[in-house]
Structure formats: C-alpha cells, structure tokens
FIFI-61902 format. One record per residue (C-alpha): x negated, y, z negated; residue in one letter; chain. Coordinates in pm, whole numbers, plus 50000, padded with zeros to 5 digits. Each point is the difference from the previous one (the first is absolute). Layout:
FIFI-61902
<east = X | north = Y | up = Z | residu = A | chaine = A>
...
//
This chain:
FIFI-61902
<east = 33083 | north = 16485 | up = 52922 | residu = M | chaine = A>
<east = 49825 | north = 50203 | up = 49741 | residu = T | chaine = A>
<east = 49853 | north = 49684 | up = 49850 | residu = T | chaine = A>
<east = 49865 | north = 49872 | up = 50338 | residu = A | chaine = A>
<east = 49837 | north = 50343 | up = 50066 | residu = T | chaine = A>
<east = 49858 | north = 50008 | up = 49636 | residu = T | chaine = A>
<east = 49853 | north = 49658 | up = 50081 | residu = R | chaine = A>
<east = 49849 | north = 50079 | up = 50316 | residu = L | chaine = A>
<east = 49837 | north = 50317 | up = 49912 | residu = L | chaine = A>
<east = 49716 | north = 49851 | up = 49776 | residu = P | chaine = A>
<east = 49936 | north = 49746 | up = 50270 | residu = R | chaine = A>
<east = 49967 | north = 50264 | up = 50258 | residu = T | chaine = A>
<east = 49779 | north = 50205 | up = 49771 | residu = I | chaine = A>
<east = 49773 | north = 49687 | up = 49931 | residu = L | chaine = A>
<east = 49972 | north = 49926 | up = 50373 | residu = A | chaine = A>
<east = 49893 | north = 50352 | up = 50084 | residu = A | chaine = A>
<east = 49762 | north = 49997 | up = 49710 | residu = G | chaine = A>
<east = 49840 | north = 49676 | up = 50118 | residu = L | chaine = A>
<east = 49979 | north = 50140 | up = 50357 | residu = A | chaine = A>
<east = 49827 | north = 50316 | up = 49868 | residu = L | chaine = A>
<east = 49761 | north = 49793 | up = 49798 | residu = V | chaine = A>
<east = 49899 | north = 49762 | up = 50280 | residu = S | chaine = A>
<east = 49960 | north = 50300 | up = 50237 | residu = T | chaine = A>
<east = 49759 | north = 50167 | up = 49760 | residu = V | chaine = A>
<east = 49818 | north = 49662 | up = 49944 | residu = A | chaine = A>
<east = 49953 | north = 49964 | up = 50373 | residu = S | chaine = A>
<east = 49861 | north = 50345 | up = 50043 | residu = F | chaine = A>
<east = 49746 | north = 49947 | up = 49718 | residu = S | chaine = A>
<east = 49881 | north = 49671 | up = 50154 | residu = V | chaine = A>
<east = 49971 | north = 50164 | up = 50347 | residu = T | chaine = A>
<east = 49794 | north = 50282 | up = 49847 | residu = A | chaine = A>
<east = 49748 | north = 49784 | up = 49807 | residu = S | chaine = A>
<east = 49791 | north = 49883 | up = 50282 | residu = P | chaine = A>
<east = 49950 | north = 50355 | up = 50125 | residu = A | chaine = A>
<east = 49883 | north = 50085 | up = 49651 | residu = Q | chaine = A>
<east = 49780 | north = 49700 | up = 49988 | residu = A | chaine = A>
<east = 49841 | north = 50096 | up = 50322 | residu = A | chaine = A>
<east = 49890 | north = 50328 | up = 49860 | residu = E | chaine = A>
<east = 49770 | north = 49821 | up = 49743 | residu = A | chaine = A>
<east = 49663 | north = 50079 | up = 50125 | residu = R | chaine = A>
<east = 49629 | north = 49914 | up = 49922 | residu = N | chaine = A>
<east = 49750 | north = 50288 | up = 50008 | residu = R | chaine = A>
<east = 49638 | north = 49998 | up = 50048 | residu = A | chaine = A>
<east = 49732 | north = 50282 | up = 49992 | residu = T | chaine = A>
<east = 49693 | north = 49906 | up = 50221 | residu = L | chaine = A>
<east = 49663 | north = 50061 | up = 49877 | residu = S | chaine = A>
<east = 49911 | north = 50161 | up = 50332 | residu = T | chaine = A>
<east = 50266 | north = 50195 | up = 50193 | residu = A | chaine = A>
<east = 50069 | north = 49891 | up = 50346 | residu = L | chaine = A>
<east = 49923 | north = 50249 | up = 50285 | residu = E | chaine = A>
<east = 50339 | north = 49940 | up = 50164 | residu = A | chaine = A>
<east = 50338 | north = 49859 | up = 49881 | residu = P | chaine = A>
<east = 50032 | north = 49632 | up = 50026 | residu = A | chaine = A>
<east = 50262 | north = 49730 | up = 50003 | residu = K | chaine = A>
<east = 49955 | north = 49635 | up = 49954 | residu = K | chaine = A>
<east = 50200 | north = 49690 | up = 49886 | residu = V | chaine = A>
<east = 49877 | north = 49884 | up = 49669 | residu = V | chaine = A>
<east = 50151 | north = 49686 | up = 49882 | residu = G | chaine = A>
<east = 50371 | north = 50023 | up = 50103 | residu = D | chaine = A>
<east = 50030 | north = 50381 | up = 49992 | residu = S | chaine = A>
<east = 49886 | north = 50296 | up = 50200 | residu = L | chaine = A>
<east = 49745 | north = 50216 | up = 49822 | residu = W | chaine = A>
<east = 49930 | north = 50365 | up = 50100 | residu = R | chaine = A>
<east = 49695 | north = 50193 | up = 49906 | residu = C | chaine = A>
<east = 49941 | north = 50378 | up = 50031 | residu = D | chaine = A>
<east = 49662 | north = 50113 | up = 49881 | residu = G | chaine = A>
<east = 49942 | north = 49805 | up = 49668 | residu = A | chaine = A>
<east = 50369 | north = 49934 | up = 49929 | residu = S | chaine = A>
<east = 50159 | north = 49674 | up = 50105 | residu = C | chaine = A>
<east = 50345 | north = 49848 | up = 49936 | residu = S | chaine = A>
<east = 50203 | north = 49687 | up = 50086 | residu = G | chaine = A>
<east = 50319 | north = 49853 | up = 49913 | residu = V | chaine = A>
<east = 49963 | north = 49752 | up = 49713 | residu = N | chaine = A>
<east = 50073 | north = 49668 | up = 50157 | residu = D | chaine = A>
<east = 49991 | north = 49808 | up = 49674 | residu = G | chaine = A>
<east = 49651 | north = 49841 | up = 50052 | residu = A | chaine = A>
<east = 49776 | north = 49983 | up = 49708 | residu = K | chaine = A>
<east = 49847 | north = 50351 | up = 49947 | residu = A | chaine = A>
<east = 49645 | north = 49898 | up = 49981 | residu = L | chaine = A>
<east = 50028 | north = 49809 | up = 50334 | residu = N | chaine = A>
<east = 50175 | north = 50300 | up = 50162 | residu = T | chaine = A>
<east = 49726 | north = 50218 | up = 49874 | residu = C | chaine = A>
<east = 49727 | north = 49770 | up = 50142 | residu = I | chaine = A>
<east = 50167 | north = 50008 | up = 50337 | residu = K | chaine = A>
<east = 50029 | north = 50380 | up = 49986 | residu = V | chaine = A>
<east = 49619 | north = 50028 | up = 49933 | residu = V | chaine = A>
<east = 49921 | north = 49755 | up = 50283 | residu = K | chaine = A>
<east = 50219 | north = 50216 | up = 50232 | residu = A | chaine = A>
<east = 49901 | north = 50350 | up = 49901 | residu = F | chaine = A>
<east = 49694 | north = 49984 | up = 49759 | residu = G | chaine = A>
<east = 49938 | north = 50015 | up = 49634 | residu = P | chaine = A>
<east = 50257 | north = 50173 | up = 49774 | residu = V | chaine = A>
<east = 49954 | north = 50220 | up = 49705 | residu = S | chaine = A>
<east = 50360 | north = 49938 | up = 49879 | residu = S | chaine = A>
<east = 50281 | north = 49765 | up = 50072 | residu = F | chaine = A>
<east = 50355 | north = 50021 | up = 49853 | residu = A | chaine = A>
<east = 50314 | north = 49781 | up = 50037 | residu = T | chaine = A>
<east = 50342 | north = 50103 | up = 49892 | residu = P | chaine = A>
<east = 49919 | north = 49830 | up = 49675 | residu = K | chaine = A>
<east = 49701 | north = 50211 | up = 49937 | residu = G | chaine = A>
<east = 49627 | north = 50086 | up = 50075 | residu = E | chaine = A>
<east = 49720 | north = 49751 | up = 49997 | residu = F | chaine = A>
<east = 49732 | north = 50008 | up = 49730 | residu = S | chaine = A>
<east = 49645 | north = 50066 | up = 50068 | residu = A | chaine = A>
<east = 49938 | north = 49620 | up = 49974 | residu = E | chaine = A>
<east = 50276 | north = 49918 | up = 50241 | residu = D | chaine = A>
<east = 49874 | north = 50262 | up = 50249 | residu = L | chaine = A>
<east = 49647 | north = 49853 | up = 49965 | residu = S | chaine = A>
<east = 50124 | north = 49642 | up = 50071 | residu = R | chaine = A>
<east = 50209 | north = 50130 | up = 50309 | residu = C | chaine = A>
<east = 49701 | north = 50182 | up = 50147 | residu = N | chaine = A>
<east = 49758 | north = 49696 | up = 49923 | residu = A | chaine = A>
<east = 50221 | north = 49739 | up = 50156 | residu = A | chaine = A>
<east = 50032 | north = 50179 | up = 50330 | residu = A | chaine = A>
//
C-alpha cells in the first residue's frame, strides 16, 4: 500500500499543478482584451471646441473636450485615423498613438490630407 500511495502522490501533484497553470493561463487570456481596449489614440485640436463632442471615427468612438480628444486604437493605420479625426473635429496640433507621437512632418501630412 505504501508503494501505491507513493506512486499516486506525484501524479496527483502533477495534475494539480497542470490545473493551476491552465487556470492562470485562462485568466491571462481573458484579461488581455481588456488591456488592449485601453490602448488609445490622442489628439490635440488646433482650435478648442466650444462644447464637448463625440463622433465615430473609423471604427471607434472619439470624445473631445476642449482641445483634447481621444479614441480607442482600432488597429487602423495611424495616418488614416489622424486624417479622419481632422475631418471630424478640425486640424490637430498633435496626434499620438500607443506607439508614440507624430512628427511635425506626419502632422503636416495629416492636416493637409483632410
């Protein structure tokens, strides 16, 4: 009986360990979309809006309050999103994605294309 118990104990520990690892993995996969949804693009308008505004730009809702605007990064090309923001709210003095801020040249292209 001691040998049977000795052989079963490592299997039980292994099964419990695998269950724990798969539980942790499923929680991390579940948390990832929530974190991704927090990735936002941000724009500063050249002229502040008189009242807060909301508009769908591309595939995401953008909110502007004064000169500050933001919208969830929907994965579209950053320059295309910037152009759509300019068409919706007006010229921008800055535009940033989760990967970084636009250069002066990119801002110029964005404002000119709209």
